[in-house]
C-alpha positions as CSV (number, residue, x, y, z in Angstrom):
1,M,-39.7,-66.6,45.9
2,N,-38.7,-65.0,42.7
3,A,-38.4,-61.3,43.0
4,S,-38.6,-59.5,39.6
5,I,-35.7,-57.3,38.8
6,P,-36.8,-53.9,37.4
7,Y,-35.6,-53.3,33.9
8,K,-33.1,-50.5,33.7
9,I,-33.8,-48.0,31.0
10,K,-30.6,-46.6,29.4
11,G,-30.1,-43.2,30.9
12,G,-33.2,-43.5,33.0
13,G,-33.4,-42.6,36.7
14,V,-30.9,-39.8,36.4
15,M,-32.4,-36.4,36.0
16,K,-30.2,-34.1,34.1
17,P,-30.5,-30.4,34.7
18,Q,-31.5,-28.3,31.8
19,V,-28.5,-26.8,30.2
20,L,-28.6,-23.7,28.1
21,S,-27.4,-24.1,24.6
22,Q,-25.4,-20.9,24.7
23,P,-23.6,-19.3,27.7
24,I,-25.4,-16.3,29.2
25,D,-22.6,-13.9,28.1
26,R,-22.9,-15.0,24.5
27,R,-26.7,-14.6,24.5
28,K,-26.4,-11.1,26.1
29,K,-23.9,-10.1,23.4
30,F,-26.2,-11.4,20.6
31,D,-29.2,-9.6,22.1
32,E,-27.1,-6.4,22.3
33,I,-26.0,-6.7,18.7
34,Q,-29.6,-7.5,17.6
35,F,-30.9,-4.5,19.5
36,K,-28.4,-2.2,17.9
37,F,-29.2,-3.5,14.4
38,V,-33.0,-3.1,14.9
39,F,-32.5,0.3,16.4
40,I,-30.5,1.5,13.4
41,V,-33.1,0.1,11.0
42,V,-36.0,1.7,12.8
43,F,-34.2,4.9,13.3
44,S,-33.3,5.2,9.6
45,W,-37.0,4.6,8.8
46,F,-38.1,7.4,11.1
47,V,-35.4,9.8,9.7
48,F,-36.6,9.0,6.2
49,A,-40.2,9.7,7.3
50,E,-39.1,13.0,8.8
51,A,-37.2,14.0,5.6
52,M,-40.3,13.2,3.6
53,K,-42.4,15.4,5.9
54,I,-39.9,18.3,5.4
55,L,-39.9,17.9,1.6
56,S,-43.7,17.7,1.4
57,A,-44.1,20.7,3.7
58,S,-46.6,18.8,5.8
59,R,-44.5,19.1,9.0
60,D,-46.4,20.4,11.9
61,N,-44.9,23.1,14.1
62,T,-43.0,21.0,16.6
63,K,-40.5,22.3,19.1
64,Q,-38.1,19.4,18.4
65,N,-35.9,19.3,15.3
66,W,-36.3,16.4,12.8
67,W,-33.3,14.4,14.2
68,K,-34.5,14.5,17.8
69,E,-38.1,13.7,16.8
70,A,-36.9,10.6,14.8
71,L,-34.9,9.5,17.8
72,T,-37.8,10.0,20.2
73,Q,-40.1,7.9,18.0
74,T,-37.4,5.2,17.7
75,N,-37.0,5.1,21.4
76,S,-40.7,4.7,21.9
77,V,-41.0,1.7,19.4
78,V,-37.8,-0.4,19.7
79,P,-38.1,-1.6,23.3
80,Y,-41.5,-3.1,22.6
81,L,-39.9,-5.3,20.0
82,F,-37.7,-6.9,22.6
83,M,-40.3,-7.5,25.3
84,R,-40.6,-11.2,26.3
85,V,-44.1,-12.2,27.1
């Protein structure tokens, strides 16, 4: 009786675990830097918008000053940019 010998595929039969391309600490650092950069860009946009409201005199009577209002708007927008669906 001739038993057939299965053909071995190079690298076959060994399951390798998925390895992340970057260490977790490095990805966290990059995410933190990216978050800060986006926060600064969006915050500067809202500060500019608040300055335009002051100059055009179309600002409503709000209890917050322009700096805190821009910060509140930024805090309400930026976290949604980093949500992972």
